[in-house]
N, C-alpha and C positions, 0 to 999 in steps of 0.2 A: 191609249192602252199602254200600260208599263210592262216592261220585261225585267225579270231578275237576272242581273249579270254578275257572275263571280269572276273576279279577276286576280290571278295569282301574281303577286308582286315579284319583280326579278330579284333573286338572293342577293343580299349585300356581299361586299366583298370580304368573305370569311376566310379563317384559317383554321385547321385542326393540327394540334401540335401533340405528338405522342412522344413521351420522354421517359427515361429510366436509366439506371446504371447499365453499363455494358454487361450483357449476358442474362438480362431479365425477360427477354423475349419480345421486345417491342418491335423488332423488324419483321418477325414472322406475323404479328398481328397486322402490321401496316400492310404487308404483301397481300393478305387475305382481304382486308378492306378494300384495296385497290382493285382486286379481281371481282369483288361483289357490288361495288358501289361505283357506277361509271361516271357519276358527277364528280368525283374526286380525282385529283391528279397529284403525282409524287413531285415534290420540290426537291430537285437535285442540287445537292450542295457542292461547294468547290472544297478542295482539300489539297494539301501539300504532301500527304503521306504516299507511300508507295502503293501502287495497285495490287491488290491481292489476286490469286488465282481465282479465275472465273468472273471477275469484275469487269465492267464495261464502262469506258469513258462516255459521259453523257447519259448514262442509264443509272448507274449506281452513284457515280460521283463525276464531277468535272475535276480531273487530275491535273493540277497546274503546279508551276514552280514557286518557291517562296517569293522569288522576285516578281513574278506576275501577280501573285496575291497581294503583295504590299502595294503594288501599283494601283490595283483595284480599290484598296483601302483608302489611298490617297485620292482617288477619283470619286469616292463615296458611293461606290457601287453596291455595298453590302447592306441589307436590312439588318443583319447581326453577323459578328464574326468573333473568332476566339482562337487563342493559342491553347489548344486542348492538352497537348504534351509539349515540352520543349522542342521548337522548331517544326512542330506539326499544327498547322493552321486549318480551321474549318470555318465556312461561312455561307450565308444565304444570300443570292444575288436578288436585287430589287427587281431586276428585269424578268427573272423566272417567275416571280409571283405575279407580276403585271400581265405576262403572257397568259397565264392561266386564268386570271379574272376576265381578261379580255375574251377569252373562250368560254365564259360562264361557267367555269370550273372552280371548284374549292381546293385551295392548296393544301396539301398534307405533307407534315414534316415528321421525320424520323430523326431525332436530334438529341444531343446531350442536355443535361439539365441546365446548365448556364445559359445555353442558346435558347432553350425554352422560356426561361425566366425574362430573357431580353425581348423575345417575340411577344410575350404577354404584355409587357410594359408598352411595346409599340402599338399592339393592335386592341388591347383592351378587351371589351365586351364582344368584339368580332372575332376573338380568338377562343377557342376550346382547348384548354391544356389538360391533358390525361397523363398521370404518373403510373407506370406499370410496376407494381411492387412485388419483388420476388418472394417466395414463401419463407426464406431465411436468408441470412448472410452467407451461411455455409453452402446452400444450394447454389447461390450466386457464384461463389468462388469455384465450385465443382464445375459449373458450366463453362467458366472462362478457361480453366485448366483442360477440359475435355475438348475444347475447340482446336488446340494444338496448332494455332496460327501464329504464334509468337514465340521468341526466345524468353529465357527466364527474366531477363532484365525488364523487358518490356510487359511481360506478364505481371510481374511485381508492381509496376507503375500502374497497369490497368486495374488490378485488384484494389490497390491503395485508393485509386480515384473512385472506383465503384462504391467502396465502403463510405467515402465522403459523401457521395452523391445520395446515398439513402437518406441522408439528414434533410434533404431538399423537398421531400414528399408534400409537406403541408404548404408549399408555395404554389400548388397547382389547383385548378378547379375541381378535379376528380382524382381519386385514387383507386386503381383497379388491381386487386390480388391476382397474380398469375400463378395459381397452385395447379389448375387444370386449364389447359389452353383453350379448349373449346367454351367453357364458362367464361373465362376472361374475355375471349373474343367477342362472344355475344353481349357481354356487358358493355364493352367498347363500342360495338356496332349500334346498339340501342341509344347510347349517350350521344353519338354522332347524328343518328337520325333525329333524336330530340332537338339537337342544337340546329340542324339545318331545315327543320320543318318549315315549309313556306307559309308566310302569313297570306290570308285571303281577306279581300274587302268586299262587301256586298253592296252593288249599286242598284238603286231601285228606280 
């Protein structure tokens, strides 16, 4: 007598990379994804920038000194790292990704475009990269100005960088236009669900 057995394969070591110019709304999308999909876990990056009001060490970022950051580069501890602004380093620790995989979770990144390109190179088909496209360059600049988190000099640097980052859109697996948050979020969520769909095998 034979029984039909459906076996769900353990998900491969996958990563979800959400990227966009600063101000395009990627962080809001990532936060909602993490609330609704418990198999996902947020990959906390290291940074040498100052902590902003309301941010927590170990939750938003690991805030470390430039000296410690450089030591970790020397020790090959980063999956990717970059000097995003002069003297301001950001990087993803290999140990963070491994911990999530060991807990059978999928690592989710909220990261700048160059970091996202590096992660795609590293993880290939095991990475889903999604670029959040703002409705227009003007809307992006207005969002950055309305944040009021920076002085004029750093705001100008951020606007310049955001404009450059818009040219990276075609380097990623999917582009999602964020004209309306709920619509953009559902599009991202459906892409993630499709990417993580467990494979099943039937044993007779």
